PDB file as gemmi writes it, atoms N, CA and C in Angstrom:
CRYST1    1.000    1.000    1.000  90.00  90.00  90.00 P 1                      
ATOM      1  N   UNK A   1      -0.709 -21.092-113.544  1.00  0.00           N  
ATOM      2  CA  UNK A   1      -1.823 -20.686-113.276  1.00  0.00           C  
ATOM      3  C   UNK A   1      -2.031 -21.189-111.676  1.00  0.00           C  
ATOM      4  N   UNK A   2      -2.196 -22.596-111.766  1.00  0.00           N  
ATOM      5  CA  UNK A   2      -2.349 -23.110-110.202  1.00  0.00           C  
ATOM      6  C   UNK A   2      -1.435 -22.429-109.301  1.00  0.00           C  
ATOM      7  N   UNK A   3      -0.036 -22.481-109.692  1.00  0.00           N  
ATOM      8  CA  UNK A   3       1.357 -22.227-108.888  1.00  0.00           C  
ATOM      9  C   UNK A   3       0.849 -20.682-108.526  1.00  0.00           C  
ATOM     10  N   UNK A   4       0.495 -20.136-109.302  1.00  0.00           N  
ATOM     11  CA  UNK A   4       0.382 -18.613-108.791  1.00  0.00           C  
ATOM     12  C   UNK A   4      -0.931 -18.682-107.578  1.00  0.00           C  
ATOM     13  N   UNK A   5      -1.934 -19.142-107.609  1.00  0.00           N  
ATOM     14  CA  UNK A   5      -3.044 -19.248-106.610  1.00  0.00           C  
ATOM     15  C   UNK A   5      -2.514 -19.909-105.447  1.00  0.00           C  
ATOM     16  N   UNK A   6      -1.757 -20.970-105.683  1.00  0.00           N  
ATOM     17  CA  UNK A   6      -0.694 -21.708-104.655  1.00  0.00           C  
ATOM     18  C   UNK A   6       0.213 -20.752-103.643  1.00  0.00           C  
ATOM     19  N   UNK A   7       0.974 -20.003-104.479  1.00  0.00           N  
ATOM     20  CA  UNK A   7       1.726 -19.139-103.937  1.00  0.00           C  
ATOM     21  C   UNK A   7       0.977 -17.905-103.037  1.00  0.00           C  
ATOM     22  N   UNK A   8      -0.168 -17.337-103.485  1.00  0.00           N  
ATOM     23  CA  UNK A   8      -0.824 -16.581-103.038  1.00  0.00           C  
ATOM     24  C   UNK A   8      -1.465 -17.156-101.420  1.00  0.00           C  
ATOM     25  N   UNK A   9      -1.913 -18.266-101.755  1.00  0.00           N  
ATOM     26  CA  UNK A   9      -2.372 -18.882-100.339  1.00  0.00           C  
ATOM     27  C   UNK A   9      -1.325 -19.149 -99.394  1.00  0.00           C  
ATOM     28  N   UNK A  10      -0.180 -19.550 -99.783  1.00  0.00           N  
ATOM     29  CA  UNK A  10       0.835 -20.059 -98.915  1.00  0.00           C  
ATOM     30  C   UNK A  10       1.546 -18.495 -98.302  1.00  0.00           C  
ATOM     31  N   UNK A  11       1.580 -17.561 -99.369  1.00  0.00           N  
ATOM     32  CA  UNK A  11       1.951 -16.339 -98.729  1.00  0.00           C  
ATOM     33  C   UNK A  11       0.976 -15.638 -97.615  1.00  0.00           C  
ATOM     34  N   UNK A  12      -0.397 -16.120 -97.715  1.00  0.00           N  
ATOM     35  CA  UNK A  12      -1.433 -15.411 -96.981  1.00  0.00           C  
ATOM     36  C   UNK A  12      -1.409 -16.225 -95.630  1.00  0.00           C  
ATOM     37  N   UNK A  13      -1.213 -17.497 -95.719  1.00  0.00           N  
ATOM     38  CA  UNK A  13      -0.990 -18.000 -94.519  1.00  0.00           C  
ATOM     39  C   UNK A  13       0.249 -18.053 -93.583  1.00  0.00           C  
ATOM     40  N   UNK A  14       1.403 -17.790 -94.297  1.00  0.00           N  
ATOM     41  CA  UNK A  14       2.502 -17.058 -93.731  1.00  0.00           C  
ATOM     42  C   UNK A  14       2.540 -15.860 -93.218  1.00  0.00           C  
ATOM     43  N   UNK A  15       1.900 -15.040 -93.686  1.00  0.00           N  
ATOM     44  CA  UNK A  15       1.647 -13.334 -93.235  1.00  0.00           C  
ATOM     45  C   UNK A  15       0.681 -13.586 -92.092  1.00  0.00           C  
ATOM     46  N   UNK A  16      -0.351 -14.319 -92.030  1.00  0.00           N  
ATOM     47  CA  UNK A  16      -1.145 -14.471 -90.882  1.00  0.00           C  
ATOM     48  C   UNK A  16      -0.501 -14.959 -89.874  1.00  0.00           C  
ATOM     49  N   UNK A  17       0.469 -15.994 -89.763  1.00  0.00           N  
ATOM     50  CA  UNK A  17       1.357 -16.446 -88.679  1.00  0.00           C  
ATOM     51  C   UNK A  17       2.096 -15.487 -88.186  1.00  0.00           C  
ATOM     52  N   UNK A  18       2.829 -15.059 -89.011  1.00  0.00           N  
ATOM     53  CA  UNK A  18       3.752 -13.756 -88.706  1.00  0.00           C  
ATOM     54  C   UNK A  18       3.264 -12.789 -88.029  1.00  0.00           C  
ATOM     55  N   UNK A  19       2.049 -12.266 -88.617  1.00  0.00           N  
ATOM     56  CA  UNK A  19       1.099 -10.989 -88.014  1.00  0.00           C  
ATOM     57  C   UNK A  19       0.811 -11.544 -86.635  1.00  0.00           C  
ATOM     58  N   UNK A  20       0.237 -12.748 -86.591  1.00  0.00           N  
ATOM     59  CA  UNK A  20      -0.431 -12.913 -85.026  1.00  0.00           C  
ATOM     60  C   UNK A  20       0.867 -13.290 -83.781  1.00  0.00           C  
ATOM     61  N   UNK A  21       2.172 -13.339 -84.408  1.00  0.00           N  
ATOM     62  CA  UNK A  21       3.275 -13.704 -83.498  1.00  0.00           C  
ATOM     63  C   UNK A  21       3.637 -12.503 -83.235  1.00  0.00           C  
ATOM     64  N   UNK A  22       3.885 -11.446 -84.150  1.00  0.00           N  
ATOM     65  CA  UNK A  22       4.032 -10.210 -83.740  1.00  0.00           C  
ATOM     66  C   UNK A  22       3.194  -9.553 -82.878  1.00  0.00           C  
ATOM     67  N   UNK A  23       1.654  -9.684 -83.187  1.00  0.00           N  
ATOM     68  CA  UNK A  23       0.806  -8.878 -82.176  1.00  0.00           C  
ATOM     69  C   UNK A  23       1.043  -9.252 -80.978  1.00  0.00           C  
ATOM     70  N   UNK A  24       1.182 -10.827 -80.980  1.00  0.00           N  
ATOM     71  CA  UNK A  24       1.147 -11.093 -79.546  1.00  0.00           C  
ATOM     72  C   UNK A  24       2.235 -11.049 -78.402  1.00  0.00           C  
ATOM     73  N   UNK A  25       3.244 -10.652 -79.318  1.00  0.00           N  
ATOM     74  CA  UNK A  25       4.608 -10.080 -78.475  1.00  0.00           C  
ATOM     75  C   UNK A  25       4.518  -8.793 -78.106  1.00  0.00           C  
ATOM     76  N   UNK A  26       3.755  -7.953 -79.064  1.00  0.00           N  
ATOM     77  CA  UNK A  26       3.596  -6.230 -78.532  1.00  0.00           C  
ATOM     78  C   UNK A  26       2.700  -6.117 -77.313  1.00  0.00           C  
ATOM     79  N   UNK A  27       1.406  -7.148 -77.508  1.00  0.00           N  
ATOM     80  CA  UNK A  27       0.705  -7.178 -76.467  1.00  0.00           C  
ATOM     81  C   UNK A  27       1.160  -7.434 -75.369  1.00  0.00           C  
ATOM     82  N   UNK A  28       1.904  -8.630 -75.103  1.00  0.00           N  
ATOM     83  CA  UNK A  28       2.247  -8.942 -73.942  1.00  0.00           C  
ATOM     84  C   UNK A  28       3.515  -8.220 -73.342  1.00  0.00           C  
ATOM     85  N   UNK A  29       4.093  -7.474 -74.050  1.00  0.00           N  
ATOM     86  CA  UNK A  29       5.022  -6.331 -73.773  1.00  0.00           C  
ATOM     87  C   UNK A  29       4.207  -5.041 -73.006  1.00  0.00           C  
ATOM     88  N   UNK A  30       3.272  -4.634 -73.826  1.00  0.00           N  
ATOM     89  CA  UNK A  30       2.565  -3.779 -73.538  1.00  0.00           C  
ATOM     90  C   UNK A  30       1.903  -3.817 -72.098  1.00  0.00           C  
ATOM     91  N   UNK A  31       1.438  -4.969 -71.948  1.00  0.00           N  
ATOM     92  CA  UNK A  31       0.767  -5.332 -70.590  1.00  0.00           C  
ATOM     93  C   UNK A  31       1.429  -5.336 -69.460  1.00  0.00           C  
ATOM     94  N   UNK A  32       2.688  -5.786 -69.897  1.00  0.00           N  
ATOM     95  CA  UNK A  32       4.023  -5.927 -68.682  1.00  0.00           C  
ATOM     96  C   UNK A  32       4.269  -4.422 -68.526  1.00  0.00           C  
ATOM     97  N   UNK A  33       4.201  -3.524 -69.190  1.00  0.00           N  
ATOM     98  CA  UNK A  33       4.818  -2.100 -69.214  1.00  0.00           C  
ATOM     99  C   UNK A  33       3.737  -1.433 -68.366  1.00  0.00           C  
ATOM    100  N   UNK A  34       2.459  -1.391 -68.985  1.00  0.00           N  
ATOM    101  CA  UNK A  34       1.433  -0.899 -68.353  1.00  0.00           C  
ATOM    102  C   UNK A  34       0.122  -1.871 -67.746  1.00  0.00           C  
ATOM    103  N   UNK A  35       0.296  -2.449 -66.419  1.00  0.00           N  
ATOM    104  CA  UNK A  35      -0.820  -3.478 -66.091  1.00  0.00           C  
ATOM    105  C   UNK A  35      -1.862  -2.582 -66.327  1.00  0.00           C  
ATOM    106  N   UNK A  36      -2.909  -3.729 -66.464  1.00  0.00           N  
ATOM    107  CA  UNK A  36      -4.245  -2.910 -66.440  1.00  0.00           C  
ATOM    108  C   UNK A  36      -5.075  -2.689 -65.220  1.00  0.00           C  
ATOM    109  N   UNK A  37      -4.321  -3.349 -64.084  1.00  0.00           N  
ATOM    110  CA  UNK A  37      -5.144  -2.857 -62.675  1.00  0.00           C  
ATOM    111  C   UNK A  37      -3.715  -2.981 -61.942  1.00  0.00           C  
ATOM    112  N   UNK A  38      -3.765  -2.073 -60.867  1.00  0.00           N  
ATOM    113  CA  UNK A  38      -2.655  -1.894 -59.689  1.00  0.00           C  
ATOM    114  C   UNK A  38      -3.502  -2.069 -58.463  1.00  0.00           C  
ATOM    115  N   UNK A  39      -2.389  -1.971 -57.330  1.00  0.00           N  
ATOM    116  CA  UNK A  39      -3.279  -1.899 -56.009  1.00  0.00           C  
ATOM    117  C   UNK A  39      -3.909  -1.180 -55.505  1.00  0.00           C  
ATOM    118  N   UNK A  40      -3.791   0.062 -56.028  1.00  0.00           N  
ATOM    119  CA  UNK A  40      -4.788   1.057 -55.540  1.00  0.00           C  
ATOM    120  C   UNK A  40      -6.029   0.971 -56.336  1.00  0.00           C  
ATOM    121  N   UNK A  41      -6.349   0.455 -57.367  1.00  0.00           N  
ATOM    122  CA  UNK A  41      -7.184   0.384 -58.130  1.00  0.00           C  
ATOM    123  C   UNK A  41      -8.158  -0.996 -57.244  1.00  0.00           C  
ATOM    124  N   UNK A  42      -7.440  -1.848 -56.790  1.00  0.00           N  
ATOM    125  CA  UNK A  42      -8.044  -3.060 -55.954  1.00  0.00           C  
ATOM    126  C   UNK A  42      -8.522  -2.697 -54.805  1.00  0.00           C  
ATOM    127  N   UNK A  43      -7.830  -1.735 -54.116  1.00  0.00           N  
ATOM    128  CA  UNK A  43      -8.155  -1.248 -52.480  1.00  0.00           C  
ATOM    129  C   UNK A  43      -9.578  -0.156 -53.047  1.00  0.00           C  
ATOM    130  N   UNK A  44      -9.505   0.468 -54.082  1.00  0.00           N  
ATOM    131  CA  UNK A  44     -10.817   1.344 -54.226  1.00  0.00           C  
ATOM    132  C   UNK A  44     -11.824   0.330 -54.618  1.00  0.00           C  
ATOM    133  N   UNK A  45     -11.744  -0.456 -55.009  1.00  0.00           N  
ATOM    134  CA  UNK A  45     -12.636  -1.418 -55.895  1.00  0.00           C  
ATOM    135  C   UNK A  45     -13.332  -2.276 -54.588  1.00  0.00           C  
ATOM    136  N   UNK A  46     -12.427  -2.576 -53.491  1.00  0.00           N  
ATOM    137  CA  UNK A  46     -13.063  -3.391 -52.601  1.00  0.00           C  
ATOM    138  C   UNK A  46     -13.777  -2.436 -51.562  1.00  0.00           C  
ATOM    139  N   UNK A  47     -13.067  -1.236 -51.430  1.00  0.00           N  
ATOM    140  CA  UNK A  47     -13.855  -0.033 -50.736  1.00  0.00           C  
ATOM    141  C   UNK A  47     -15.072  -0.021 -51.170  1.00  0.00           C  
ATOM    142  N   UNK A  48     -15.625   0.077 -52.583  1.00  0.00           N  
ATOM    143  CA  UNK A  48     -16.824   0.336 -53.267  1.00  0.00           C  
ATOM    144  C   UNK A  48     -17.876  -0.672 -52.711  1.00  0.00           C  
ATOM    145  N   UNK A  49     -17.354  -1.948 -52.689  1.00  0.00           N  
ATOM    146  CA  UNK A  49     -17.995  -3.125 -52.435  1.00  0.00           C  
ATOM    147  C   UNK A  49     -18.393  -2.940 -50.820  1.00  0.00           C  
ATOM    148  N   UNK A  50     -17.619  -2.299 -49.817  1.00  0.00           N  
ATOM    149  CA  UNK A  50     -18.307  -2.138 -48.698  1.00  0.00           C  
ATOM    150  C   UNK A  50     -17.219  -3.189 -47.735  1.00  0.00           C  
ATOM    151  N   UNK A  51     -15.891  -3.348 -48.391  1.00  0.00           N  
ATOM    152  CA  UNK A  51     -15.036  -4.046 -47.630  1.00  0.00           C  
ATOM    153  C   UNK A  51     -13.723  -3.145 -47.293  1.00  0.00           C  
ATOM    154  N   UNK A  52     -13.180  -3.255 -46.181  1.00  0.00           N  
ATOM    155  CA  UNK A  52     -11.747  -2.458 -46.265  1.00  0.00           C  
ATOM    156  C   UNK A  52     -10.602  -3.629 -46.135  1.00  0.00           C  
ATOM    157  N   UNK A  53      -9.758  -3.781 -47.426  1.00  0.00           N  
ATOM    158  CA  UNK A  53      -9.201  -4.590 -47.667  1.00  0.00           C  
ATOM    159  C   UNK A  53      -7.842  -4.382 -46.806  1.00  0.00           C  
ATOM    160  N   UNK A  54      -7.152  -5.980 -46.382  1.00  0.00           N  
ATOM    161  CA  UNK A  54      -5.990  -5.657 -45.564  1.00  0.00           C  
ATOM    162  C   UNK A  54      -5.003  -5.793 -46.832  1.00  0.00           C  
ATOM    163  N   UNK A  55      -3.505  -5.604 -46.573  1.00  0.00           N  
ATOM    164  CA  UNK A  55      -2.491  -5.673 -47.439  1.00  0.00           C  
ATOM    165  C   UNK A  55      -2.386  -7.016 -48.130  1.00  0.00           C  
ATOM    166  N   UNK A  56      -2.691  -8.118 -47.184  1.00  0.00           N  
ATOM    167  CA  UNK A  56      -2.847  -9.431 -47.405  1.00  0.00           C  
ATOM    168  C   UNK A  56      -3.590  -9.760 -48.880  1.00  0.00           C  
ATOM    169  N   UNK A  57      -5.183  -9.300 -48.423  1.00  0.00           N  
ATOM    170  CA  UNK A  57      -5.886  -9.702 -49.493  1.00  0.00           C  
ATOM    171  C   UNK A  57      -5.475  -8.891 -50.544  1.00  0.00           C  
ATOM    172  N   UNK A  58      -4.953  -7.699 -50.611  1.00  0.00           N  
ATOM    173  CA  UNK A  58      -4.790  -6.953 -51.814  1.00  0.00           C  
ATOM    174  C   UNK A  58      -3.585  -7.899 -52.462  1.00  0.00           C  
ATOM    175  N   UNK A  59      -2.537  -8.067 -51.787  1.00  0.00           N  
ATOM    176  CA  UNK A  59      -1.412  -8.787 -52.388  1.00  0.00           C  
ATOM    177  C   UNK A  59      -1.847 -10.093 -52.985  1.00  0.00           C  
ATOM    178  N   UNK A  60      -2.909 -10.895 -52.616  1.00  0.00           N  
ATOM    179  CA  UNK A  60      -3.315 -12.163 -53.063  1.00  0.00           C  
ATOM    180  C   UNK A  60      -4.147 -11.838 -54.294  1.00  0.00           C  
ATOM    181  N   UNK A  61      -5.001 -10.687 -54.352  1.00  0.00           N  
ATOM    182  CA  UNK A  61      -5.358 -10.264 -55.726  1.00  0.00           C  
ATOM    183  C   UNK A  61      -4.447 -10.010 -56.618  1.00  0.00           C  
ATOM    184  N   UNK A  62      -3.549  -9.414 -56.446  1.00  0.00           N  
ATOM    185  CA  UNK A  62      -2.604  -9.213 -57.355  1.00  0.00           C  
ATOM    186  C   UNK A  62      -1.856 -10.350 -57.773  1.00  0.00           C  
ATOM    187  N   UNK A  63      -1.633 -11.135 -56.714  1.00  0.00           N  
ATOM    188  CA  UNK A  63      -0.847 -12.503 -57.472  1.00  0.00           C  
ATOM    189  C   UNK A  63      -1.657 -13.103 -58.461  1.00  0.00           C  
ATOM    190  N   UNK A  64      -3.254 -13.177 -57.986  1.00  0.00           N  
ATOM    191  CA  UNK A  64      -4.166 -13.997 -58.950  1.00  0.00           C  
ATOM    192  C   UNK A  64      -4.105 -13.140 -60.475  1.00  0.00           C  
ATOM    193  N   UNK A  65      -4.188 -11.746 -60.279  1.00  0.00           N  
ATOM    194  CA  UNK A  65      -4.154 -10.907 -61.745  1.00  0.00           C  
ATOM    195  C   UNK A  65      -2.768 -11.495 -62.592  1.00  0.00           C  
ATOM    196  N   UNK A  66      -1.744 -11.424 -61.649  1.00  0.00           N  
ATOM    197  CA  UNK A  66      -0.283 -11.632 -62.353  1.00  0.00           C  
ATOM    198  C   UNK A  66      -0.106 -12.862 -63.265  1.00  0.00           C  
ATOM    199  N   UNK A  67      -0.954 -13.974 -62.189  1.00  0.00           N  
ATOM    200  CA  UNK A  67      -1.185 -15.170 -62.782  1.00  0.00           C  
ATOM    201  C   UNK A  67      -1.377 -15.454 -64.224  1.00  0.00           C  
ATOM    202  N   UNK A  68      -2.391 -14.927 -64.610  1.00  0.00           N  
ATOM    203  CA  UNK A  68      -3.057 -15.050 -65.850  1.00  0.00           C  
ATOM    204  C   UNK A  68      -2.711 -13.822 -67.170  1.00  0.00           C  
ATOM    205  N   UNK A  69      -1.305 -13.337 -66.715  1.00  0.00           N  
ATOM    206  CA  UNK A  69      -0.659 -12.341 -67.535  1.00  0.00           C  
ATOM    207  C   UNK A  69       0.385 -13.207 -68.115  1.00  0.00           C  
TER     208      UNK A  69                                                      
END                                                                             
């Protein structure tokens, strides 16, 4: 009786760990394939704020974005 409950708990813990690792790998793969923001979006965003971005500024922002992915 106690062993059955223990097996269920261990199975749930192992399943959660495997599920987390698989989900993390899929998300990182998907973010690299389809980045959430690109250079054109940065240029548009800065233009809407009233700034005319230089290519250097755009590259710096892209570098910052990629740093956290």
